[in-house]
C-alpha positions as CSV (number, residue, x, y, z in Angstrom):
1,X,-103.1,150.5,81.1
2,X,-99.6,149.1,81.0
3,X,-98.2,152.7,80.9
4,X,-100.1,153.6,84.1
5,X,-99.1,150.4,85.7
6,X,-95.4,151.2,84.9
7,X,-95.7,154.6,86.5
8,X,-97.4,153.2,89.7
9,X,-94.9,150.4,90.1
10,X,-91.9,152.8,89.6
11,X,-93.2,155.3,92.1
12,X,-93.9,152.5,94.7
13,X,-90.5,151.0,94.3
14,X,-88.6,154.2,94.8
15,X,-90.8,155.3,97.7
16,X,-90.4,152.0,99.5
17,X,-86.8,151.4,98.5
18,X,-85.2,152.6,101.8
19,X,-87.5,150.3,103.8
20,X,-86.8,147.4,101.4
21,X,-83.1,148.0,101.5
22,X,-83.1,147.9,105.3
23,X,-85.1,144.6,105.3
24,X,-82.6,143.1,102.9
25,X,-79.6,144.2,105.0
26,X,-81.1,142.8,108.2
27,X,-82.3,139.5,106.6
28,X,-79.8,137.1,105.2
29,X,-82.6,135.2,103.5
30,X,-83.6,138.2,101.4
31,X,-80.0,139.3,100.8
32,X,-79.2,136.1,99.0
33,X,-79.9,136.5,95.3
34,X,-80.5,140.2,95.5
35,X,-78.1,140.8,92.6
36,X,-80.1,138.5,90.3
37,X,-83.4,140.1,91.5
38,X,-82.1,143.5,90.4
39,X,-80.4,142.1,87.3
40,X,-77.1,143.4,88.6
41,X,-75.6,139.9,88.7
42,X,-77.3,138.7,85.5
43,X,-74.7,137.5,83.0
44,X,-74.5,138.8,79.5
45,X,-75.7,135.8,77.4
46,X,-73.9,135.2,74.1
47,X,-75.1,132.5,71.7
48,X,-73.5,131.2,68.5
49,X,-74.1,133.1,65.3
50,X,-76.8,130.8,64.2
51,X,-78.2,130.0,67.7
52,X,-81.1,131.5,69.5
53,X,-81.4,132.5,73.2
54,X,-84.4,130.8,74.8
55,X,-85.5,132.3,78.1
56,X,-87.8,130.0,80.1
57,X,-89.5,131.2,83.3
58,X,-90.8,128.8,86.0
59,X,-92.2,129.8,89.3
60,X,-90.7,127.1,91.6
61,X,-89.9,123.4,91.9
62,X,-93.0,122.0,90.2
63,X,-92.7,124.3,87.2
64,X,-88.9,123.6,87.1
65,X,-89.8,120.0,86.5
66,X,-92.0,121.0,83.6
67,X,-89.3,123.3,82.3
68,X,-86.9,120.4,82.2
69,X,-89.1,118.7,79.6
70,X,-89.3,121.9,77.5
71,X,-85.6,122.4,77.7
72,X,-84.8,118.9,76.6
73,X,-87.0,119.4,73.5
74,X,-85.6,122.8,72.8
75,X,-82.0,121.6,72.9
76,X,-82.9,118.8,70.6
77,X,-84.8,121.0,68.1
78,X,-82.4,123.9,68.2
79,X,-79.0,122.5,69.3
80,X,-77.1,125.8,68.7
81,X,-79.3,127.7,71.1
82,X,-78.5,128.9,74.6
83,X,-81.1,128.4,77.4
84,X,-81.8,130.6,80.4
85,X,-84.1,129.5,83.2
86,X,-85.4,131.9,85.7
87,X,-87.4,131.1,88.9
88,X,-89.3,133.1,91.5
89,X,-87.9,131.1,94.4
90,X,-84.4,130.4,95.6
91,X,-85.4,126.7,96.2
92,X,-86.6,126.5,92.6
93,X,-83.3,127.9,91.2
94,X,-81.2,125.7,93.4
95,X,-83.2,122.6,92.4
96,X,-82.9,123.6,88.7
97,X,-79.1,123.6,89.1
98,X,-79.2,120.1,90.3
99,X,-81.3,118.6,87.5
100,X,-80.4,120.7,84.5
101,X,-77.2,120.5,82.4
102,X,-74.5,123.0,83.3
103,X,-75.0,124.7,80.0
104,X,-78.4,126.1,81.2
105,X,-78.1,129.4,83.0
106,X,-80.3,129.2,86.1
107,X,-81.1,132.5,87.7
108,X,-83.7,134.2,89.9
109,X,-86.3,136.2,88.0
110,X,-85.8,139.9,87.8
111,X,-88.2,142.1,89.8
112,X,-91.0,143.5,87.6
113,X,-89.8,147.0,88.0
114,X,-89.1,149.2,84.9
115,X,-85.3,149.7,85.1
116,X,-84.7,146.1,86.3
117,X,-86.7,144.6,83.4
118,X,-84.8,146.8,80.9
119,X,-81.5,145.7,82.3
120,X,-82.4,142.0,82.3
121,X,-83.5,142.1,78.7
122,X,-80.3,143.8,77.6
123,X,-78.2,141.3,79.4
124,X,-80.1,138.1,78.5
125,X,-80.9,139.2,74.9
126,X,-83.6,136.5,74.4
127,X,-84.9,135.4,71.0
128,X,-88.0,134.0,72.7
129,X,-89.4,134.1,76.2
130,X,-91.4,131.1,77.4
131,X,-93.5,131.5,80.6
132,X,-94.7,128.3,82.2
133,X,-98.1,128.5,84.0
134,X,-99.9,131.8,84.4
135,X,-96.9,133.7,86.0
136,X,-97.8,137.0,84.5
137,X,-95.3,139.9,85.0
138,X,-96.9,142.8,83.1
139,X,-93.8,145.1,82.6
140,X,-91.5,142.2,81.6
141,X,-94.0,140.8,79.1
142,X,-94.9,144.2,77.6
143,X,-91.2,145.1,77.3
144,X,-90.4,141.9,75.4
145,X,-93.4,142.4,73.1
146,X,-92.4,146.0,72.4
147,X,-89.0,144.8,71.2
148,X,-90.5,142.2,68.9
149,X,-89.1,139.3,71.0
150,X,-91.2,136.1,70.7
151,X,-93.3,135.3,73.7
152,X,-95.2,132.2,74.6
153,X,-97.3,131.3,77.7
154,X,-97.5,127.5,78.1
155,X,-99.4,125.3,80.5
156,X,-101.7,128.2,81.2
157,X,-104.4,127.8,83.7
158,X,-106.6,130.0,85.9
159,X,-107.9,128.3,89.0
160,X,-111.3,128.9,90.6
161,X,-109.5,130.6,93.5
162,X,-107.6,133.1,91.3
163,X,-110.4,133.8,88.8
164,X,-112.0,136.7,90.8
165,X,-108.7,138.5,91.0
166,X,-108.2,138.2,87.3
167,X,-111.7,139.5,86.7
168,X,-111.1,142.5,88.9
169,X,-107.9,143.4,86.9
170,X,-109.3,142.3,83.5
171,X,-108.1,145.4,81.7
172,X,-104.5,144.9,82.8
173,X,-104.3,141.1,82.5
174,X,-106.1,141.1,79.2
175,X,-103.6,143.6,77.8
176,X,-100.7,141.4,79.1
177,X,-102.1,138.2,77.7
178,X,-102.4,139.8,74.2
179,X,-98.7,140.6,74.3
180,X,-98.0,136.8,74.0
181,X,-97.6,135.5,70.5
182,X,-99.1,132.1,71.5
183,X,-100.8,130.7,74.6
184,X,-101.2,127.0,75.4
185,X,-103.8,126.3,78.0
186,X,-104.4,123.1,79.9
187,X,-108.2,122.6,79.4
188,X,-111.3,123.9,77.7
189,X,-112.3,125.4,81.0
190,X,-109.0,127.3,81.2
191,X,-109.6,128.5,77.6
192,X,-113.0,129.9,78.6
193,X,-111.5,131.7,81.6
194,X,-108.7,133.2,79.5
195,X,-111.3,134.5,77.0
196,X,-113.3,135.9,79.9
197,X,-110.4,138.1,81.1
198,X,-109.7,139.4,77.6
199,X,-107.4,137.0,75.8
200,X,-107.7,137.0,72.0
201,X,-109.1,133.6,70.9
202,X,-106.6,133.5,67.9
203,X,-103.7,133.2,70.4
204,X,-105.3,130.4,72.4
205,X,-104.8,126.6,72.0
206,X,-105.8,123.8,74.3
207,X,-102.7,121.6,74.8
208,X,-103.1,119.6,78.0
209,X,-100.9,119.6,81.1
210,X,-97.2,119.3,80.5
211,X,-96.7,118.2,84.1
212,X,-98.3,114.9,83.1
213,X,-95.3,114.3,80.9
214,X,-92.8,114.4,83.8
215,X,-90.6,112.5,84.6
216,X,-89.1,111.0,81.5
217,X,-89.5,107.2,81.6
218,X,-85.8,106.5,81.6
219,X,-85.4,108.1,85.1
220,X,-87.2,105.1,86.6
221,X,-84.2,102.7,86.2
222,X,-82.7,101.8,89.5
223,X,-84.9,104.3,91.4
224,X,-86.9,101.7,93.3
225,X,-84.0,99.7,94.6
226,X,-82.1,102.8,95.6
227,X,-84.9,104.2,97.7
228,X,-85.8,100.8,99.2
229,X,-82.2,100.4,100.4
230,X,-82.1,104.0,101.8
231,X,-85.4,103.4,103.7
232,X,-84.3,99.9,104.9
233,X,-87.5,98.4,103.4
234,X,-87.8,94.7,103.5
235,X,-89.7,92.4,101.1
236,X,-93.4,92.7,102.0
237,X,-93.2,96.1,103.6
238,X,-96.1,98.3,102.6
239,X,-95.6,102.1,102.4
240,X,-98.1,104.9,102.7
241,X,-96.9,108.2,101.3
242,X,-98.6,111.5,102.1
243,X,-97.1,113.8,99.5
244,X,-97.2,117.6,99.2
245,X,-99.2,118.0,102.4
246,X,-100.4,121.2,103.9
247,X,-101.6,122.0,107.4
248,X,-103.7,120.5,109.0
249,X,-103.5,117.4,106.8
250,X,-100.6,115.8,108.7
251,X,-102.5,116.0,112.1
252,X,-105.7,114.7,110.6
253,X,-104.0,111.7,109.0
254,X,-101.9,110.8,112.1
255,X,-104.8,111.0,114.4
256,X,-106.9,108.8,112.2
257,X,-104.1,106.3,111.5
258,X,-103.7,105.6,115.3
259,X,-107.1,103.9,115.4
260,X,-106.4,101.5,112.5
261,X,-104.7,98.4,114.1
262,X,-104.5,96.5,110.8
263,X,-102.2,99.2,109.3
264,X,-99.8,99.7,112.2
265,X,-97.0,97.8,110.5
266,X,-97.1,100.1,107.5
267,X,-94.1,102.4,106.8
268,X,-95.1,106.0,106.6
269,X,-93.6,108.9,104.6
270,X,-94.8,112.4,105.2
271,X,-93.6,115.0,102.6
272,X,-94.8,118.5,103.3
273,X,-95.3,120.7,100.2
274,X,-93.0,123.4,101.7
275,X,-89.8,122.5,103.5
276,X,-90.1,125.5,105.8
277,X,-92.9,123.5,107.5
278,X,-90.6,120.7,108.6
279,X,-90.0,122.2,112.0
280,X,-93.8,122.6,112.5
281,X,-94.4,118.9,111.7
282,X,-91.5,117.8,114.0
283,X,-93.2,119.8,116.8
284,X,-96.5,118.0,116.0
285,X,-94.8,114.6,116.1
286,X,-93.2,115.4,119.4
287,X,-96.6,116.5,120.8
288,X,-98.2,113.3,119.6
289,X,-95.2,111.3,120.9
290,X,-94.5,109.7,117.6
291,X,-91.0,108.6,116.8
292,X,-89.6,109.4,113.3
293,X,-86.5,109.6,111.1
294,X,-85.7,112.3,108.7
295,X,-84.9,111.3,105.1
296,X,-81.8,113.5,105.1
297,X,-80.2,111.5,107.8
298,X,-80.8,108.0,106.3
299,X,-77.9,106.3,104.5
300,X,-76.0,103.0,104.5
301,X,-74.4,104.0,107.7
302,X,-77.6,105.3,109.4
303,X,-80.6,103.0,109.0
304,X,-84.2,103.8,109.6
305,X,-85.2,103.2,113.2
306,X,-88.9,104.2,113.1
307,X,-92.0,103.4,111.1
308,X,-92.4,107.1,110.1
309,X,-90.0,109.1,107.9
310,X,-90.3,112.8,107.5
311,X,-89.2,113.8,104.0
312,X,-87.1,117.0,104.6
313,X,-85.2,117.0,101.3
314,X,-85.9,118.8,98.0
315,X,-86.6,116.9,94.8
316,X,-87.0,113.4,96.2
317,X,-90.8,113.0,96.4
318,X,-91.6,112.1,92.8
319,X,-89.1,109.3,92.9
320,X,-90.1,108.2,96.3
321,X,-93.5,107.4,94.9
322,X,-91.8,104.4,93.3
323,X,-91.6,102.6,96.7
324,X,-95.1,103.6,97.8
325,X,-98.0,101.2,98.0
326,X,-100.8,103.8,98.7
327,X,-100.3,107.4,97.8
328,X,-102.2,110.4,99.2
329,X,-101.8,113.7,97.4
330,X,-102.0,116.6,99.8
331,X,-103.5,120.1,99.4
332,X,-106.7,118.3,98.7
333,X,-108.3,117.9,102.1
334,X,-107.0,121.3,103.0
335,X,-108.3,123.8,100.4
336,X,-105.3,124.3,98.2
337,X,-106.6,123.0,94.9
338,X,-104.5,119.8,95.0
339,X,-101.2,118.9,93.4
340,X,-100.0,116.8,90.4
341,X,-101.8,113.4,90.7
342,X,-100.0,111.8,87.7
343,X,-96.6,111.8,89.4
344,X,-97.9,108.9,91.5
345,X,-100.3,107.4,88.9
346,X,-97.6,106.9,86.3
347,X,-95.8,104.7,88.8
348,X,-98.9,102.4,88.8
349,X,-99.9,103.3,92.3
350,X,-103.5,103.9,93.5
351,X,-103.9,107.6,94.1
352,X,-106.0,109.1,96.9
353,X,-107.0,112.7,97.1
354,X,-109.5,114.9,98.9
355,X,-112.4,117.0,97.6
356,X,-110.2,120.1,96.7
357,X,-108.5,119.2,93.4
358,X,-109.7,122.1,91.4
359,X,-106.2,122.7,89.8
360,X,-106.1,119.1,88.6
361,X,-109.7,118.4,87.9
362,X,-109.1,116.7,84.5
363,X,-106.7,114.2,85.9
364,X,-108.8,113.5,89.0
365,X,-111.9,112.8,86.9
366,X,-110.0,110.4,84.6
367,X,-108.5,108.5,87.6
368,X,-111.8,108.2,89.3
369,X,-113.6,107.0,86.1
370,X,-111.0,104.3,85.4
371,X,-110.6,103.1,89.0
372,X,-107.1,104.3,89.5
373,X,-107.9,107.2,91.9
374,X,-110.1,107.6,94.9
375,X,-111.6,110.9,96.0
376,X,-112.1,110.9,99.8
377,X,-114.0,113.2,102.0
378,X,-111.8,113.0,105.1
379,X,-108.9,111.2,106.8
380,X,-111.4,108.6,108.1
381,X,-112.6,107.9,104.5
382,X,-109.1,107.7,103.3
383,X,-108.0,104.9,105.7
384,X,-111.3,103.1,105.2
385,X,-110.5,102.9,101.4
386,X,-106.9,101.9,102.2
387,X,-108.0,99.1,104.5
388,X,-110.3,97.7,101.8
389,X,-107.4,97.5,99.3
390,X,-105.1,96.2,102.0
391,X,-107.5,93.2,102.4
392,X,-108.1,92.7,98.7
393,X,-104.8,92.4,96.8
394,X,-106.5,91.9,93.4
395,X,-108.3,95.3,93.8
396,X,-105.0,96.9,94.9
397,X,-103.2,95.6,91.8
398,X,-106.1,96.6,89.5
399,X,-106.2,100.1,90.9
400,X,-102.4,100.6,90.3
401,X,-102.7,99.3,86.8
402,X,-105.6,101.6,86.0
403,X,-103.7,104.6,87.4
404,X,-100.7,103.8,85.2
405,X,-103.0,103.5,82.1
406,X,-104.6,106.9,82.8
407,X,-101.3,108.5,83.3
408,X,-100.1,107.2,80.0
409,X,-103.1,108.4,78.2
410,X,-102.6,112.0,79.6
411,X,-99.1,112.3,78.2
412,X,-98.3,114.3,75.0
413,X,-98.9,117.9,76.0
414,X,-95.2,118.7,75.5
415,X,-95.5,118.0,71.8
416,X,-98.4,120.3,71.3
417,X,-96.7,123.0,73.4
418,X,-93.5,122.7,71.4
419,X,-95.5,123.4,68.2
420,X,-96.3,126.8,69.6
421,X,-92.7,127.6,70.3
422,X,-91.7,126.3,66.8
423,X,-94.4,128.5,65.1
424,X,-93.1,131.6,67.0
425,X,-89.5,130.8,65.9
426,X,-90.6,130.4,62.3
427,X,-92.6,133.6,62.4
428,X,-89.7,135.6,63.8
429,X,-87.3,134.1,61.3
430,X,-89.6,135.2,58.4
431,X,-89.7,138.7,59.8
432,X,-85.9,138.9,60.0
433,X,-85.4,137.9,56.4
């Protein structure tokens, strides 16, 4: 199946190449990073004689945060190693360069095209390839496996939405999954789904969600005061944060909030999941005649003038949760499967989310059971719950404490996932002796 896939992809690439080249020439957006996509600008990585080269792949910003934890552990366990991180998006790569040490090579992932994959492997010369989440590139994974390079899939999951696609292409994806030496999946449900599409049970291990281990606790020092100052928050100000929102969640929340007089003094932060939607939300705010500031403009010289702040910056949201009083996690009223609930919960904040949290079902269930999370049906239901906590400070405090306790209990996946990497290293070392 892989051989047939290789032929089809190769033919499609060369057939469409003239059109693709024209698009790239005319579009500055696509032109940026083309050399890395084609592995033409990929550096030749050289490690010390005793050191390995660890190639970690992360799709975008959320996975880059998880990759940071893996990289921290890898550099501690194998200090002589060199680390390469590839991402699918330019935003992800640029964000990685801001949070990772300069010693980590941060690049765009190569296209999954035969000659590009071969060139990338020759230049990067990895000892082990670690893929975070189920970002499966058949030709790359098969080529690594063929060369005897160690491969691991960590934080593996298959969502309800994507399962039908994997079922349709079971022969291809089953073959690719069995090219991995070890697979760490988030939950028992994910394990069942991996088995259903053809993964060998001997390769599978339930490890939990590494995203629940981020951020490292030491990053909290000074964060609250820094953001309170930037947002011009005064003692007693309460903050509602709508994080990782998708359309039409912003409109639904704003329309409902207007009819809640008790909450009008609250400071609002809206952080869209994708920054390309900032202009769309600005147009919505203008249409609704709502004044706002952009986070990117706020500083000691330029103070907040409005109750609403639009978060138009990359990488701030997780830390902004420190100053929040009530946190709504988006992509959950709109049908996107939700986003990481524990980023807010570990800050001891009550977490609100809609009915669509299929991608974080385990965390949602734990938060609801312990009283740290509230699943709402609509924007109306959301603000009804917030008003109840607003008028009952003891319940607000208890919900935050419960959320923090749940978040603490969910940590530890990174240790279990690092065991998989260590076992692959050990196995490859034995084979080389």
